[in-house]
SEPADREN-822201 format. One record per residue (C-alpha): residue in one letter; x, y, z. Coordinates in steps of 0.02 Angstrom, whole numbers, plus 50000, padded with zeros to 5 digits. Layout:
# SEPADREN-822201
AXYZ
...
//
This chain:
# SEPADREN-822201
M511455002549196
K511215003649391
K509635012549372
L508965001149235
M509354986949338
C508404995149483
L506814997049360
L506884979949305
L506894974249492
A505524988949564
M504374981249436
V504704965349455
M504834964249625
V503404973249692
L501464975549604
S500474978249741
L498384972549740
A497454985149651
A496484996549769
C494754996549738
G493324987549838
S491904975849784
T490294983249741
T489454976149884
E489764986650002
S488475001550066
K489225020849980
P489385037450091
A488185048250046
A488875061049905
Q489525076349984
E489545093149902
P491365094849888
A492255111949879
A492255122449728
K493435118049576
S494705128749538
D495045133149346
A496335119949326
T495065105649374
E494045110949230
S495045108949093
A494425091549044
K492715099948986
G493365116648900
D492955117948718
D494715120148681
A495455102648753
P496125091848612
A495135077448558
E496555064648523
K496005049048564
I497355044148685
V498085024448755
V498285020648919
W499305006549010
T499005000049168
L498934985749292
A497144987349363
N495384990249283
D495095006749372
L495565019249234
K494225008849122
Q492955016349232
F493705033549223
A493985034749055
E492105028849018
R491495041649129
Y492665053949044
K491965050748863
E490015054848931
E490675069348998
T492045077748872
G491605064748710
R493665060648713
E494145042648694
V495285034648809
E495865016548765
V496365007948916
V497484991348894
V497904981949060
F499434970149095
D499504956849207
S500974961849333
A502074946549255
D501944956849070
Y501844976349118
A503934976749167
T504414967449022
K503164978448901
I503604995548984
M505554991748955
Q505334985848775
T504055000348730
L504705014848812
G506605010748798
A506145009548619
Q505315027748630
S503915021648569
K502365032748531
D501085019048556
L500585022048722
D500335040948793
I499985035848988
F500685022649084
V500615020149269
G501945018449419
E501725014149595
P502955025649720
Q504455013449713
M504645011749518
L504525030549494
P506105037049518
N506915022649411
F505455029249279
F505995046749305
E507835043449291
A507625032549142
G506835046949032
F505055038749007
A504095050949104
A503565070249036
D503575084749131
L501935089149205
S502555105949293
R501065115949211
L499855104949348
D501265108249482
S500165121749580
A498765111349589
V499455095749604
S500295102249779
E498645112149830
K497305100849831
L498265082549828
V498965075249965
D500855079150023
Y501645062849990
T500885059349830
Y501435076249764
Q503265071549830
A503115053949752
G502845061249589
Q504315071049581
D506125068549496
E507535070849609
N507615088649539
G506045093349590
V504915091649421
L503285082949429
R503135069849323
A501665056949391
V500105062149484
S499045049449583
Y497225048649600
Q497045039349742
A498125038149914
C498585024350012
P498975026050185
G499015010750314
S498365007950472
V498154993050590
I496524983850557
Y495754977350723
R494154967150786
R493314979050889
D492284965251000
L493994954851037
A494544973151097
T493274977551226
E493334958751277
V495144957351305
F495604976651331
G494004984751392
T493954996551266
D493734995951063
D494395016951053
P495445017050903
E496615031051000
V496805016451148
I497065000751048
G498385011650951
Q499475012151084
K499474993151093
F500354993950938
A501545010850971
S503085004350967
F503874984150927
H503974979351123
T502354985551157
I501694972351013
T502624958851083
E501534964051271
T499994964751172
A500164949851096
K500594938251233
E498944948751320
L497904941551173
N498664924251175
D498334922251354
A496464928151305
G496614913451177
Y496594924951028
K498294929750879
I498884945050852
F499154944950658
G499324930750552
D500884929850535
T502534940550561
G502514947350409
A501214960350458
L502754969950557
R503664974050401
W502674989350354
F503444995650512
S505134993850469
I505435013450400
S504995018850592
S506565029050617
N507865030950468
P507865027050294
W508465007950230
V509915018450154
N510655033950201
A511535048650114
N513355037250119
D512425023250035
E512575014550201
I511225000850225
V510515004350402
V510054991350520
D509675003550677
Q508954998850853
D507155000250759
R507634986350650
L508284975750796
D506704976550895
Y505654973650732
F506834957450701
D506764951250883
A504774955150904
A504634945550733
V505554929050808
E504674931450983
L502824933150894
Y503424917050788
Q504354905350914
N502904908051050
N501554904550940
Y500804922350940
V500324924150791
A498964912350692
H500434905350561
A499114910850428
S500214915850301
E499694931550202
W498504929550045
S498284909950093
A496734903350136
P496764903450323
W497334923550318
Y495744924850223
S494534914450326
S495314922850487
M494244937050445
A492814932050444
G492974920350623
P493764906250698
L495104896250617
P495964879650650
V497454880850797
L499024877850642
D500744873050685
A502294886150617
D502714871150485
A500884868050412
N500654869650226
V499514882950215
W499544883950041
E498674867450001
M497344872350122
T495424878350087
G494144889650143
D492884874350151
G494034863850230
L494544875450374
A492564879250390
E492564859350396
Q493874859250500
V493034871750631
A491194862150612
E492124846250682
G492594854350845
A494534857350790
K495344869850909
T495124885950857
T495974904950876
Q495234921250807
V496514932050736
F496594951450796
S497164962050697
Y498064964450495
V499344977750473
M498784985850271
P498695000650165
S497125005950164
W496714994750001
G497054980250141
A495604987650236
L494444985450091
I495074966650075
V494604962450240
R492954972250240
D492614960850085
N493104945450172
A492214948150330
K490484939350313
D489724939250470
N491064950950548
K490764963150448
G490384980750548
K491534973150695
F493274981350634
G494104998650665
V495705006950596
C497065012350724
S498825020150698
G500465010050717
V502375009450758
C502285023350618
S501175030050488
F501725020850308
F500895019650150
G501015006950008
G500435006649826
G499495018149741
T499285021449546
F500275035849474
L499945042249305
A501255047749192
V501295053749034
N502595045448883
E503775057548853
F503875050748668
S501975054748656
D501265066248521
K499795068848612
K500525076048766
D499205089448797
A497675077348774
A498545064748895
I498695080549012
D496965083048998
F496775065349060
I497585065449216
E496935081149259
Y495255075049261
C495755060749357
T496615067849483
L496295087349498
N494155087949465
N493275088549629
D491785080249545
T492825065249487
A493595062049651
Q491895059949746
W491405048749612
W492835039149639
L492675037649810
E490755030649804
A490965019949644
S492525009949722
N491755008149880
G492975014450004
D494515021549899
V495485033949984
V495595047149847
S497145057649860
N496145074749841
K496115081550004
E494625093350003
V493515077849944
L494265069450084
A493725082450199
A491965085350117
N491485067050161
A492225069250357
D490425066950442
Y490335050350331
Q490195033450467
N490935016950385
E489655005050421
S491004990250393
F492194999250512
G491045001450666
N490415016950595
Q492155025350611
N492575040850485
T493995029750409
Y494155043950276
G494615055750414
F495575042750495
Y496685039450344
L496745058850311
K497665062150485
E498755047850461
M499445052850293
E499965070950377
H501325060650473
I502015048650308
D503695055950294
Y504175052850112
S506055056450137
M506205038250210
I505755029550049
T507275025849945
G507545014149797
Y508264998749887
D506864997650009
D506054982449933
A507674974349914
C507994977950088
K506394972950150
E506394955650080
A508174950950103
F507954958850303
G506384946550305
A507124929350236
A508444934350381
I507104935950504
V506304918850437
S507994909250437
V508114914550634
Q506184910650669
K506454893050607
G508114889850702
E509054889650532
K510394902850584
T510974912650726
K510364930150717
E512194937050674
D512284924850543
A510724929750479
L511084947250497
K512614944850399
E511914935250268
F510734948350232
Y512044960650211
T512924950450103
V511144949149988
V510834967649993
T512704971549934
T512994957749807
Q511394964349725
F511844982449742
P513704983649742
E513655002949763
L513215001549935
V514024999250098
V513924989950263
P514225004050385
A515865000650517
D514554999750664
A513704987150578
P512864975450743
I513774961850657
N515504956750737
//
């Protein structure tokens, strides 16, 4: 029951944006990828199964893969895309009943352990050696169950970064070098110093303090091997930094996904109060305020996985080309589409053939890197083959090379099935202190109460930072 509850929670709480960009971005020049292994050639083999397979997913990406697969192999793949609100219920009802109506289903990394433990994902061990060799390491680890059996494979990787304004960096710090700017985001303490320096120059470090949540796995997992909830010094520093940034108005108070947040990527934003209702604002209304002479500011940076860089790019307008990417407090990832085979399918061979085509075929990876206009593929050979590509939207920086190196530092052992619940409860505790509703100690007590109520098996350690 505990695992099924976790499964429902994971699917309902966290369904990230699909990691594909608009079709307006200039494409990288086609590279000559490394030679394909025998394993990646099976999609074109004469002896591959010919049955039509059905894929259930959350985004339209796999429709493009299916169309290309049919063109090259003649085999049909039906892709059914669900709204995120419907997906969890459909998966629970369908796979819980051991249905054969679908052959492949997708999941994001935080969902996978619960899918595996529920017995929904078939054994993909025949792909293990190729996946471990060819794909980014953290995606290989994410696709394994607790016994090390491969059960899901991803065609994309979603490493994180700080996405910053190069022009503002040069103005305030005298350089836009990603190595130098990365040092200004190297710890929560340096972030508050950087924020003050930017504020003194008339700019805001982030749209809102939610940007810091991506760095909440900088030192320890949220839950340790003893089922204890871990709030260490790094998390206390994160808490304090978020409160300081908010209360000193070092952020723009433009909540993620609000109109002001999107508008800030393109230029000046009216200065907003902390209590402004950003959800009732529109881009046109904000532009009108700027045109009428309202006091303005600009947002310096955004912290997001690689799909977030595409969001910034596609909303930058005249600022397109003025951004760069750099590292932050820690390396992280978020989201990603992992393909698993329905354990109850009668077409496992055909399903595995399609997964192999999507994830292990170098030509497919190069095609998707270009067709998606910026998605970071999980295929290390193809990322390396594009090492010389200069991204126009990010100051001609080699973003593929940056993300490939960043992924080398991702520590997948930091991930637990409790992360999303802990992050949400910790964020709520921070907000209550930011707004003066609770003391820090009371807010932390509430955090522990919320998490242990949701997961009674978890323990508040004796050295927890509360009396």
